[in-house]
MARSELO-788430 format. One record per residue: residue in one letter; x negated, z negated, y negated of N, C-alpha, C in turn. Coordinates in steps of 0.2 Angstrom, whole numbers, plus 5000, padded with zeros to 4 digits. Atoms other than C-alpha are relative to their C-alpha. Last residue first. Layout:
MARSELO-788430
AXZYXZYXZY
...
//
This chain:
MARSELO-788430
D499449965004499148144941499850034993
E499850065002497848144952500450024996
L499950015008497548304963500349944998
E499450015002496848284980500049974993
I499950055005495348374985500849984999
I499350025000494748455002500149964994
K499850065001493048535003500849994998
V499350015000492348685011500149934999
V499750074999490648715006500750025000
S499349995003489448875008500349945001
A499450034997487648835007500750034997
D499849954993486348945000500449985005
G500649994997486548844983500050065005
V500550045004488148794982499350005003
K500650005000489548934986499649954998
Q500549995006491248884986499350005002
C500549954997492948874996499550024995
V500449955004494048734989499550035005
V500449994997495648654999499650064994
V500349955000496748584988499550015003
R500450004996498148424992499650094997
D500149944995499548394980499250005003
H500150024993499548224972499950065006
S500350064998500148294956500149985007
K499750065003500748474958499649945000
V500450054997500048654963500449934993
I500050014993501148804963499649955002
G499750044996501948774947500050025008
S499749954997501248924937500449965005
A499549975006500548804924500550045003
K499350045002499948684938500350034996
G499550024998499048834946500549944999
H499749955000498048894930500749995007
D499549995008497548724926500750055002
L499550044997496948714945500549994993
A499649964995495948884941500449945002
V499649945003495348814924500450025006
K499750045003494648644933500650064995
L499450034998493948744945500549954998
V499749964998492948844934500549995004
S499749995006492348674924500450065002
E499550055002491848604941500450024995
N499449994995490948764946500549954999
T499449975003489948724930500450035006
A499350035002489348564935500550074998
S500050045007487548634942500949985000
T500350064998487148694959500349954995
S500250055004488048874958499749925003
E500550054998488349024967499749944995
A499650034993489849094958499849965005
P500149964993489049084942500449995006
H500050064994490049024927499950055006
R500750055000489549124911500049955006
P500649984997490649264917499549964999
D500449995006492349164913499250035002
A500350075002493349174930499850034993
L500449985004494749324932499649934997
M499950035006496049274944499250014997
P500650015005496549344958500149974996
F500050005007498049324970499549984996
L500750015004497749334990500350034992
G500350075001499249305002499649994996
R499650065000499349475007499749934999
V500050034994498149615001500449945000
I499649984995498549734990500049965006
L499350015003498149644973500450045006
S499750054996496449604981500750004999
Q500149974993495749774973500449945005
R499449944998496349724957500050005006
A499550045000494949564957500750054999
E499950054995493649664963500649965000
F499849954993493849804952500149965005
A499149965001493949684936500250035007
G499650054999492349584943500750034999
S499549994995490849674936500449955002
F499850034995490249654918500250035006
S499350004997489249784910500149935003
W500050054996487349804900500850005001
K499550045004486949954893500149955005
L499849995007485550094896500349954996
Q500649985004484550044911500250014990
N500149944998486150044922499450044996
T500149965004486549874921499750055001
K500449954998487449724929499950044993
L500349965005488049554925499750065002
R500749994998489149494939499850044993
P500349965003490949404935499250025002
I500650015004491549264945499750074998
V500449934999493349324954499449974995
V500550025009494249154956499550045000
S500749975000495349204971499750004994
L500349975006496849104974499450015000
V500850005000497449104991499850024993
P500449945003499249064993499349984999
M500150015008499848945007499750064996
T499250005002500448985025500049984993
P499850065000498649055029500849994998
R499250005004498649235035500149924999
Y499950054994496749225044500849984999
K500049964991496249385036500649945004
A499349965000496749305018500150035008
I499650074998495049195022500950035001
L500150024993494049345025500549945000
R499649954996494849435009500049975007
A499450015002494149274998500550055005
A499750074997492649285006500650005000
R500050004993492449475002500249935004
G499350004998492949474984500149995009
S499849914998491249544978500849995003
S500049945005491049384966500150075003
T500349954997491949244975499750064994
F500449985006492649064971499550075004
C500749984998493949024983499750034995
I500349985006495448904980499350035001
I500649994999496748894994499650014994
I500249945002498548824989499150005002
S499549965004499748684992499650064998
A500149995006498748595006500450044997
K499349965004499748545020499750014994
V499850045003498148445028500650014995
K500050074996498048525045500249964994
I499350024998498648695036500049925003
A499549985006497148705022500849965004
A500050065004495848635035500650014996
R499950054994496148775049500249934995
V499349984998496248915033500249945005
A499450035006494648835026500850015001
S499950065002493848835043500349964995
S499650034995494349015047500049924999
A499549995001493449065032500549975005
I499550035005492048965035500650024998
S499950075000491649035051500249964995
E499449994995492049225047500149925000
L499349995004490749185033500650005002
H500050065003489349125045500549994996
T500550035006489749235057500149954997
M499749965006490649195072499450024995
P500150055004489649155090500350044993
E500550055002490949175097499350055003
G500450044995492449285097499549974997
V500750015003493249375082499449985006
Y500349945000494749425094499450014996
K500149974992495049255100499650074999
V500650034998494949185081499750035007
A500749985002496149325077499549965000
K500249934997497349285092499550014996
K500350014994497349095088499850065002
F500750045002497649125069499749995008
Y500549945003499249245074499249974999
L500149954993500049115086499550054996
D500650044995499748965073499950065004
Q500750015002500449085058499649955006
N500350064995502149115068499150024999
F500649974997503049215053499549955003
V499850014991504749115051499350035003
K500050084998504349075032500050015007
E500750024999503549255029500149915002
A500250004993505249335033499249975000
E499750034995506049255019499650015008
A500050085001504749295007500449975005
C500750024999504849465012499749954999
I499749994993506849495010499249985003
R499650074996506549414994500050015006
G500350065001505149534988500449945003
V500549984995506149704995499549934999
T499750014993507649644984499349995005
S499850075000506549624967500449995009
I500450065000505749774971500049945001
T500249994994507349874973499449965002
E499650044997508149784957499950015008
V500150084999506749834948500449975004
P500750034997506850024953499849935000
Y500150065002508750044953499349975001
L499750035008509150234950500049934999
G499450044997507850294962500149974992
R499449995003506650414955500749995003
L500149955003505050354958500650044996
T500250025006505550174962499950084996
E499750065002506450224978499949974994
A499549995002505650374981500549954996
G500049955003504150294984500450034996
L499249975000504150114990499850064995
L500249955005502450044998500750034999
I499549955001502649885005499950054996
A499649965005501049795009500550035002
D500450035005499949675020500550024993
S500249955008500949725034499749954995
G500650015003500849595050499850054993
D500549974998502149635062499350004997
L500250034995503249495054499450045003
V500450055002503149585037499849965006
A500649985004503549755043499649945000
N500550014994504949655054499350044998
A500350074997505649595037499650015007
V500550035007505649775027499849935005
D500549954999506649855044499249964995
T500350024993507949705045499350035000
A500250075002508349755027499649965006
E500749995004508249945032499849924997
A500649984995509449915047499550004995
R499950064997510849815035499350015006
T499650024995510649945023499849955005
P500149974994509849925005500450005007
R500250044993510649864992499950045005
L500250065004510949944973499849955006
N499650054997511150124981499749944997
D499549985003510450304976500549925001
T499949945004508650284980500549994995
T500050045007509050104988499750074995
S499250005002509550215004500049974992
D499849945004507650245006500750014998
V499350035003507350045009500350074997
V499750074997505750045021500850004999
R499349985000504850205018500349965005
T499449965005503150165018500650015002
V499349964998501950025026500450024995
V499549985004500249965020500550055003
A499649954997498949895030500750004995
P499049995001497649805022500350045004
K499949945004495949785033500750004997
G500050025007495349615041500150054994
A500549985005494949705057499849984992
M500750044997496049595066499350044997
N500050084999497449635055499449975003
C500150025009497249825054499849925000
K500649985001497249825074499749994992
Y500550054997498749725074499450024999
L500150075003499549845061499849945003
A500549995004499249995071499949954994
A500749984996500049945088499450004993
K500250064998501549875078499249995004
Q500050045004501850025069499649935002
F500649995005501350135083499949964994
L500649994995502550065094499650024996
F500450075003503850055080499749985004
V500150005006503950255080499749924999
K500750025001503950285098499749984994
E500150074997505750285101499349975001
P499650075003506150405087499749945004
P499350014998504850545095500249944996
L500050044992503250565085500849995001
D500549974994502850715073500249955006
I499849944998504450675062499650025006
G499450014996504350495060500250065003
L500250034993502450525057500749995004
N500249944998502950625040499949995009
G499649955002504150475033499850075005
R499649984995503050345042500650054998
S499449965004501650345031500550045006
L499749974995500550205038500750064996
I499649995003499350165024500450055006
I499649934997497750115030500750004998
G499150014999496550005022500150065005
D500050075004494450015016500749975001
A499950005005494150165029500149934997
E500249985006492750185039500450004995
Q500550035000493250085055499650034993
L499850075002495150125053499249964999
I499849975006494650315055500149934997
E500649975005493850295070500249984993
D500650054999495150185079499350014995
F499950055005496650305072499449945001
H500650025002495950465079499849934997
N500549994995497350505089499349974999
L499850054995498550445076499550005006
G500350065004497750545062500149945006
E500750024999498050695075499649954996
I500150024994499850655077499149994999
N499949944995500250655059499549975008
E499249965001500450545042500250065006
I499949974992499050425045500750034999
K499150005000498550385024500250045008
A499749944997496850325023500750005003
L499550004996496550205009500350055004
I499649934999494950235000500449975006
Q499950024993494250074989500550065003
T499549994998493450144973500349995006
Q499650064999491950054969500750015003
S500450024994490850214970500249945002
L499649994994492150274957499649985006
E499550055001491150194941500450005008
G500350045002489750344945500649925001
L499650025007490650484951499849934997
K500449975005489350534965500449994994
S500550045001490050394976499550034995
L499950065006491750454974499349985000
F499749995005491350614985500149954993
E500549955002490250544997500250034994
R500350065000491850415001499250034996
A499650035005492950575002499749954997
Q500149955006491750645014500249984992
C500749995001491650495025499950044993
V500050055004493650475024499149984996
D499550005007493850635030499849954996
E500349955005492550615043500250024993
A500350045004493550485050499650044994
H500850014995494750625056499649944995
R499849964994496650665052499349975005
T500850014998496850585034500050005008
Y500149954993498450685029499449985001
S499549984996498450595011499650045007
L500249934997496950495006500550025004
S499849984993497350374994500250055004
L499949935000496250324981500450015008
F500049984993496150144976500250085000
D500350054995495550054961500050035007
I499550024995495550204948499749945006
K500450054997494350194933500549985005
N499650064999495550284923499649955005
Q499850025006494350424916500549934998
V500650035003493550444933500349964993
G500250054995495150454942499549974997
W499450065001496050574928499849945003
S499850005009494350704926500649935000
S500650015004493250684944500350004992
I500450064997494850634955499549994994
V499450045001496150774948499649924999
E499950015010494850904948500349934999
K500950005003494250844967500150004993
D500050074999496250844972499349974996
K499750035004496351014966500049935000
N500449985006494951074976500249984994
S500049955003495850994991499550014994
L500250015007495250835000500050074998
T499650065003495950845017500049994993
P500450065002495451035019500449934998
L500250005007496651165025499649924999
E500749985001496851225044499850004991
I500249965004498551145048499250014997
R500850015004498551075064500050054996
I500449944999500451075073499549994993
Q500649994994501250935080499750055000
S500250064994502850945070499450015004
A500049954994502551095054499849935005
H500650034993502950985040500250025006
L500149974994503651065023499649975005
T500750014995504050965007500150035007
F499950054993505251014995499550015005
L500550004995505051054977500249965006
P500649955002506051094961499750015006
G500750025004507750994967499450074999
T500049985009509151044978499449964998
L500750035002509151074998500250014993
T500149975007510851085005499549974996
A500150055006511151055024499950044994
T499849985007511951135039499649954995
N499750035003510751105056500150014992
K499750024994509651205068500649944995
I499950085000509151345057500449965003
V499150004998508351485067500049924997
C499850074998506651535059501050005002
V499450015001505651675054500249945004
V499650044994504051665050500750004998
D499450015001503051795036500349955008
N500150065003501251835037500749964998
G500550025005501551965049499849944997
Q499949925001503251955058499550014992
V500549985007503251795067499950074998
E500549954997504551755079499650004993
N499849964995506051615082499550065000
V500349935002505251475074500250045006
E500549984994506451325075499950074999
L500249944999506951245058499750025007
W500649964994507551075055500350085001
V499849964994508451035038499450015004
S500849964997508450905024500250065008
T500249995005509950845013499350035002
T499649965006511450845024499350034994
E499849924997510450785039500450044997
S499349994998509650645031500250064999
G500049954994507750655030500749995003
T499950044993507550505018500050055007
F499550024998506650595002500149975009
L500050075000504950604996501049985001
Y500750044999505050784992500149924998
Q500150015009506750854995499349955001
G499650045003506550915016500049994991
I500149995006505951045027500549954997
F499550045003505551015045500050004992
I500450035007504651125056500749974998
T499550035006504951135074499550004994
D500250055004504051275086500549964995
G499850074996504951375100499849934994
K499350005000504051535094500149935004
K499649964994502251495089500950005001
V499450024996501451425073500250045006
A499950064998499751415065500549985005
K500750004996499351605061499949935005
S500049974994501051615054499550015005
L499450024995500851465044500150045005
G500250004995499151525035500549965005
D500149934995499551595020500049995006
F500449984995500151415012500150075003
N500750005002501151374997499450025004
I500250074999502951415002499150004997
P500750005002504151534997499749955001
L500450075003505951505006499250024998
L500750005002507051665009499649944997
N500349944994508851695017499249994999
S499850024993509751555008499650025006
S499249974998508751574993500149995007
A499950044994506951544984500950005001
E499550035001506351684972500449965007
Q499249985000504851774976500549934999
G499749965006503251764967500750015003
D499650045006502751644980500150034993
D499749995004502351754994500449974994
P500650055006501751635006500150054995
T500549955001503451685017499349974996
L500450025003504651575027499750044999
V500849964999506051685032499849944996
V500350015007507951585036499350035001
T500749995001509151635050499749994994
A500349945005510851575052499249985001
D499949944996511351455067499750054996
A500450004994511651315055500250065004
E499450014994512151365037499549995007
L500249984993510751335024500549995005
S499550034994511451305006499650045006
I499849944995510151314991500449975006
A499950034995510451214975500050055006
K499349995000509751294959500049985009
E499550075000508051234953500850015002
S499250015004507651404949500249944999
K500250015008505651384954500750004996
N499349985001506151324972500050004991
V499750035007504451284977500650054999
V499649945002504251264997500149984992
Q499550005004502651155000500650054999
L499649925001501351125012500749984997
E499150015001500450965010500250074999
P499849944995498450985016500950015000
G500349994994497950845003500350085003
V499549964998499050794987499850025007
T499949945001498250634983500550055003
D500049974993498750474979500050085000
L500049915002497950394964500350025008
M500049964993498250194966500150074999
V499849935002498050084950499750045007
A500549954998497949894952500450074999
C499649974995499249774942499450045001
L500549944998498749614934500450065005
K500050004992500249504926499550095002
K500850034998499949464907500249995008
T500050054995501749524904499549955003
L499350035003501449624888500249945006
K500250055007499649654891500849975000
V500450044996500149734910499849944993
S499650044996501649824901499649955003
A499550045005500549904888500449955005
K500550035004499349964901500349954997
L500250054996500850034912499549964999
N499350034999501450144898499849935004
E500150035007499650204894500549955002
L500550064999499850244914499949974995
T499650054995501450344913499649944999
E499450055004500750444898500249955002
Q500350055005499350474909500449984995
H500350075000500250524922499549974996
Y499450034999501250664913499749945001
E499850045006499450724906500649965000
P500350055002498850734924500249974994
D500749995001500150864928499749924999
H500050015007501850844939499249994998
W499649985003501950824959499949994992
S499649934996501050814974500550024994
F500049945001500050694962500150065003
D500149944995500650534966499950064998
F500249945003500050394955500150055004
R500149944997500550214964500250084995
A499549945003500550064954499750075002
V500449944999500049904964500550054995
S500650035001500549724960499650065001
M500349945000502649754959499249984997
G500550004995503349574960499550065003
A499550004992505049584950499449985007
K499550075000504049534934500349995007
L500650075000502849674935500349965002
C500250004993504449794940499649965003
G499450044996505349734924499750015007
S500150085000503549774914500649965004
I500650024996503749954922499849924998
V499950004994505549964916499549995003
E499550044998505249914898500249995008
V500350085001503550004895500649965003
S500050045007504550164901499749935001
R500650005003503850254918500049984991
S500350065001505050214930499349994996
K499750045003506450344931499649925000
P499549985006505350494929500549934999
G499649935001503950424940500550004993
L499649985008503050274944500150065001
T500249925001502650244964500450004993
G499449965004502850054967499650054997
V500149965002501849944979500350064998
I499349935000502449784984499550054996
K500149965007501149644989500550065001
T500049924999501749535004500050024993
M500849994999501349344998499950075002
A500349994993503049354990499449995002
P499449994996503949304973499950015008
F500249954997502349214968500650035004
F500449955005502849094955499850065003
S500650025000504249024966499650054996
A500349945004506149014966499249974999
K500250035006506848904980499550054996
S500650015001507849004993499849954993
P500349955002509748984995499349974997
E500150035004510448885010499450054994
L499749995005511349015020499749954992
I500149925002510149025033500250004993
S500650005006510248815033499850084999
V499850025007512048845041499550004995
M499649945002511448925057500249994992
R499250025001510348765060500350084997
I499950005007508848855068500649995000
P499150005003508248825085500049994993
E499650075000506348845087500750034997
E499950034993505649025092500249925000
L499349974998506149095074499949975008
L500149934995504848985068500650015003
L499850004994504948875052499850065004
H500049944993504048855037500349995007
S499449984997504948765021499850055008
S499750065001503448665015500450025005
H500050034993502348815017500349945002
M499849944995503048885001499949995006
//
């Protein structure tokens, strides 16, 4: 992967751009989160998604019931066994999302310059003159001249399938709006977004809490995607709620930044959350178009420096209906990688798109190409400068391991870890080669039974760029002075050889604890 590394700042022979890329065991260092739904819930399709490069499966509770998602999850488990590829589970909350419910599912035609009434009376039938919504406080939150956006759930916001409204007047609980563009709304559910307006609803709704404490606990979810995170307090409250649910105290919280309020409190949210999802669909409505790229670059830089995973959404919307992304979308994916994104999240593209497997494969190939021209040297210097001196012991070891691996042109970095923290720190410095995180399970007890930890930590690294987990035999401790580590190292190297990422005479950098000391060593493989 590192051998063909080049820089955009250096002259590239144009003919070399057309050379086919070499096949690799890891499709890309950047991870792909796929949303599973109607078009991607069979064992056959999910297996295809895993083989194409999906490493996190997202279950969006904005639509459908827990039973439906449970069926999909059982198929995911069967696919993981079938393909022997690890996959993490992400539960995406509904949060304070406003929705228009179209019970009849008939297409609704809206004409520019006509008026439409938004009403909280959900007993009413949706029509061209009246749209029932799931919130009775909209009339108190908006004023004349405010902008409201309504579009098919998880769609592009193209002007024929979504509509812009301008508030004309408020009549009791109803909001009368002028339609700004002609559009046809189809489907059972539309998302309503009031631009730059605070909606007084809790970030974690009672319905969300119910789903987390039943479906989430039952399935030991790896990630909670906290929709509409607006303050650091939202993350703290969610963490407090998870901590009372036993197993879920280990679940990582990814704060989803979807509006101006979340953007304004970004730094405090980043401090509390385990990672960030940049929800560009809703953000793109709240922000002026010329500011969207600026927020993306600034937010990704902050996440990178904090060593927390950053996930970018809404990159290849057009593949919902088309086999190939547009030129702008292909460039957008590459720019997300060059800006420092850890993962790309696919929503409608895999949920109800016609080509879920092909889309994952295409996005993976674009990511892999962008990684070849990622300026690791410049990034490394920025990261070291940001951390400053004196560095912590672990930070020093992690940066040294990456520097050594690049200097000796290592094929891979192997890191022994039990909490996953050391491996994540190494990945933070964005080495040009994969980091194999050998997770050593730890024995723990609740005084009633013994159990091993480690599976959580392994799966949670599946959202971090460049980090690839492997569960070790629990009989081998991560901190060891004996020869046990050598046998775990042999297993890791054999795994590397079998997958084609290491071969004879390659150099490998190993990071491990020996007693109280952390050791970075370079080994050269024999025949």
